ZAPA-126798 format. One record per residue (C-alpha): residue number from 1; x, y, z negated. Coordinates in pm, whole numbers, plus 50000, padded with zeros to 5 digits. Layout:
<sites>
 seq  east north    up
 NUM     X     Y     Z
...
</sites>
This chain:
<sites>
 seq  east north    up
   1 85543 92989 45526
   2 85423 92788 45224
   3 85050 92771 45173
   4 84869 92721 44845
   5 84583 92475 44867
   6 84269 92606 44706
   7 83980 92373 44630
   8 83641 92504 44732
   9 83290 92377 44683
  10 83157 92221 45007
  11 82876 92475 44998
  12 83124 92760 45015
  13 83324 92589 45289
  14 83021 92540 45512
  15 82970 92821 45756
  16 82622 92807 45807
  17 82334 92624 45681
  18 82391 92754 45328
  19 82502 93115 45347
  20 82261 93222 45076
  21 81928 93080 44965
  22 81648 93332 44999
  23 81334 93402 45193
  24 81385 93543 45545
  25 81392 93918 45570
  26 81260 94091 45884
  27 81558 94151 46114
  28 81504 94526 46132
  29 81474 94564 45757
  30 81844 94555 45678
  31 82157 94620 45882
  32 82421 94567 45614
  33 82771 94617 45748
  34 82995 94552 45451
  35 83096 94190 45405
  36 83091 94070 45044
  37 83444 94081 44905
  38 83423 93721 44790
  39 83344 93595 45141
  40 83627 93792 45303
  41 83867 93670 45033
  42 83744 93316 45085
  43 83816 93331 45457
  44 84169 93456 45401
  45 84257 93216 45119
  46 84100 92896 45244
  47 84231 92901 45603
  48 84570 92767 45502
  49 84419 92502 45279
  50 84243 92322 45564
  51 84549 92341 45787
  52 84767 92201 45507
  53 84518 91919 45457
  54 84540 91833 45828
  55 84191 91952 45915
  56 84317 92215 46158
  57 84524 91987 46380
  58 84320 92052 46692
  59 84354 92426 46634
  60 84731 92389 46600
  61 84747 92178 46913
  62 84556 92439 47111
  63 84819 92692 47009
  64 85107 92463 47102
  65 85156 92323 46750
  66 85148 91969 46615
  67 85201 91679 46853
  68 84889 91479 46773
  69 84878 91102 46763
  70 84547 91044 46939
  71 84423 90852 47238
  72 84185 91132 47331
  73 84310 91344 47622
  74 84354 91711 47552
  75 84100 91948 47702
  76 84274 92076 48015
  77 84416 92427 48009
  78 84322 92617 48325
  79 84519 92915 48447
  80 84236 93045 48666
  81 83968 93017 48393
  82 84193 93062 48094
  83 83932 93067 47815
  84 83788 92730 47919
  85 83777 92493 47620
  86 83580 92223 47446
  87 83360 92371 47174
  88 83442 92071 46953
  89 83820 92131 46963
  90 84111 92097 47203
  91 84260 91762 47106
  92 84053 91603 46828
  93 83705 91699 46716
  94 83684 91952 46435
  95 83604 91805 46091
  96 83275 91879 45919
  97 83214 91960 45557
  98 83037 91627 45505
  99 83335 91422 45624
 100 83231 91365 45984
 101 83393 91474 46309
 102 83270 91667 46609
 103 83217 91484 46938
 104 83427 91620 47223
 105 83311 91632 47585
 106 82953 91740 47510
 107 82971 92121 47521
 108 83226 92349 47683
 109 83273 92727 47684
 110 83452 92955 47928
 111 83498 93295 48084
 112 83383 93365 48441
 113 83419 93053 48656
 114 83677 93158 48914
 115 83848 92818 48952
 116 84141 92791 49187
 117 84183 92472 49392
 118 84383 92286 49126
 119 84149 92380 48840
 120 83840 92303 49050
 121 83967 91946 49087
 122 84016 91923 48710
 123 83674 92059 48612
 124 83500 91842 48871
 125 83611 91536 48672
 126 83445 91647 48346
 127 83090 91547 48457
 128 82942 91885 48365
 129 82572 91874 48451
 130 82457 92228 48369
 131 82624 92568 48353
 132 82461 92843 48147
 133 82569 93187 48266
 134 82510 93446 47992
 135 82611 93750 48199
 136 82396 94041 48308
 137 82264 94055 48667
 138 82523 94314 48767
 139 82807 94107 48622
 140 82683 93803 48814
 141 82663 94000 49139
 142 83017 94136 49099
 143 83185 93798 49049
 144 83016 93477 49162
 145 83078 93147 48981
 146 83249 92845 49130
 147 83042 92561 48988
 148 83174 92221 48884
 149 83081 91945 49129
 150 82723 91833 49081
 151 82638 92103 48827
 152 82334 92329 48836
 153 82336 92681 48695
 154 82087 92854 48468
 155 82125 93227 48410
 156 82028 93356 48065
 157 82089 93729 48035
 158 82139 93735 47659
 159 82185 94112 47641
 160 81857 94179 47822
 161 82003 94465 48027
 162 82089 94519 48392
 163 82459 94570 48328
 164 82702 94574 48037
 165 82899 94898 48034
 166 83109 95007 47737
 167 83097 95372 47631
 168 83417 95582 47638
 169 83641 95558 47333
 170 83917 95787 47213
 171 84023 95589 46905
 172 84058 95216 46825
 173 83825 95250 46527
 174 83537 95346 46753
 175 83592 95042 46974
 176 83608 94818 46667
 177 83278 94956 46547
 178 83122 94899 46888
 179 83229 94534 46894
 180 83096 94478 46544
 181 82766 94636 46641
 182 82741 94400 46939
 183 82779 94103 46703
 184 82511 94240 46470
 185 82279 94283 46767
 186 82299 93909 46836
 187 82104 93883 46511
 188 81894 94200 46528
 189 81808 94243 46896
 190 81481 94097 47022
 191 81625 94015 47366
 192 81932 93854 47216
 193 81731 93642 46973
 194 81492 93524 47244
 195 81779 93439 47480
 196 81993 93257 47226
 197 81687 93062 47113
 198 81614 92964 47472
 199 81977 92862 47520
 200 81992 92640 47211
 201 81667 92467 47305
 202 81801 92406 47657
 203 82131 92270 47524
 204 81942 92025 47303
 205 81724 91905 47591
 206 81987 91896 47864
 207 82141 91572 47985
 208 82513 91528 48027
 209 82797 91766 47945
 210 82707 92136 47944
 211 82909 92454 47988
 212 82826 92800 47850
 213 83012 93104 47978
 214 83015 93482 47972
 215 83253 93730 48134
 216 83548 93689 47896
 217 83407 93387 47715
 218 83479 93546 47378
 219 83177 93748 47259
 220 82847 93616 47396
 221 82990 93267 47448
 222 83181 93302 47122
 223 82856 93354 46930
 224 82709 93040 47090
 225 83015 92842 46986
 226 82992 92975 46631
 227 82624 92874 46613
 228 82694 92523 46740
 229 82986 92479 46500
 230 82761 92603 46220
 231 82492 92351 46313
 232 82758 92081 46302
 233 82855 92195 45948
 234 83213 92284 46040
 235 83387 92480 45761
 236 83358 92856 45790
 237 83731 92921 45814
 238 83768 92668 46099
 239 83485 92845 46284
 240 83669 93174 46238
 241 84000 93030 46358
 242 83829 92878 46662
 243 83676 93219 46738
 244 84016 93387 46713
 245 84171 93137 46958
 246 84028 93350 47240
 247 84322 93582 47174
 248 84558 93291 47248
 249 84379 93160 47554
 250 84321 93506 47701
 251 84665 93648 47621
 252 84783 93670 47986
 253 84459 93847 48082
 254 84478 94081 47783
 255 84837 94174 47866
 256 84752 94240 48231
 257 84445 94450 48144
 258 84645 94648 47890
 259 84915 94729 48145
 260 84651 94833 48399
 261 84481 95066 48151
 262 84815 95211 48045
 263 84910 95282 48407
 264 84571 95433 48496
 265 84472 95615 48176
 266 84782 95649 47959
 267 84892 95496 47631
 268 84636 95672 47411
 269 84332 95543 47603
 270 84488 95197 47634
 271 84529 95182 47256
 272 84176 95310 47202
 273 84027 95040 47427
 274 84251 94758 47308
 275 83992 94620 47060
 276 83757 94549 47353
 277 83997 94304 47517
 278 84025 94045 47242
 279 83847 93937 46926
 280 83898 94021 46561
 281 83779 93853 46245
 282 83558 94151 46166
 283 83352 94099 46483
 284 83231 93749 46400
 285 83209 93838 46032
 286 82974 94124 46121
 287 82740 93875 46288
 288 82753 93634 45995
 289 82699 93917 45748
 290 82394 94028 45945
 291 82256 93673 45936
 292 82291 93680 45559
 293 82143 94029 45526
 294 81845 93967 45754
 295 81766 93599 45705
 296 81951 93476 45399
 297 82081 93155 45561
 298 82188 93040 45903
 299 81909 92782 45894
 300 81653 93058 45853
 301 81810 93262 46133
 302 81797 92966 46369
 303 81439 92876 46285
 304 81277 93215 46220
 305 81503 93447 46419
 306 81570 93233 46724
 307 81258 93018 46713
 308 81453 92692 46715
 309 81254 92417 46539
 310 81415 92178 46293
 311 81379 91888 46537
 312 81588 92078 46792
 313 81853 92160 46531
 314 81865 91791 46440
 315 81901 91694 46808
 316 82188 91938 46854
 317 82361 91811 46541
 318 82330 91454 46664
 319 82493 91552 46994
 320 82763 91754 46824
 321 82873 91513 46550
 322 82993 91152 46562
</sites>
């Protein structure tokens, strides 16, 4: 399908550090849900432009697209931990708005670490020093992690609750709204802000490669990835496409879970719960919109909402970008 290239100001293409210039607003003061039309239109129209310009090659490669001419090995695909990936991109580092490139091999993301023998051998070679488990205590107790060789684990319960249980849904719209509210709570919730701030400070201070994971690796870990890509000044539409890649990586799991729900609960309930299994643009957009509504800019959210000092942001950027 032909794509029209649209030229955007670098400030509009940056996800993060320049969402809108204003003084920070207390996080409980506003809970705006509607995304500005211009920002939604920008996401839809500019995605093709970056791919046409060659900026999305690592995204295409992750989806089985372009055969890249690069001496960097692809991040291994793992059947047993199928949402395991390099936060910087699958084959080449994502480009930044200021003409730089992300450094691969520094930060990884994943779903629950249930490596089989073959995948355990692969992950053991990545020199991962620390694993950050973002799950609740009950999630951790239900499924234990298999750690990479030599890695230590730190548990950061970003939701601040004993267990994560979704309410019953009888329509897809309700499940969509629930997922969007979860993303807004990453910005509004006191426990979430404290935990994500702790995580970013730990990532900046940690030595060696580091891995962040949650249960599916798409929501809690997906927000971490979006924050790190924002700190690196990756264009907003690339951040969104990277977020949506969870649907590609998790497709076998999503299909299996859908069939299980259909067999146990019927087609209607399976359709109603379907939005819980993957990710949609509106989920991440809800989080970004809440950052704008509550703090004005991503920089303000990081510093005032998460308590991450500028020196730590600079350290993370230096680790993220070549």
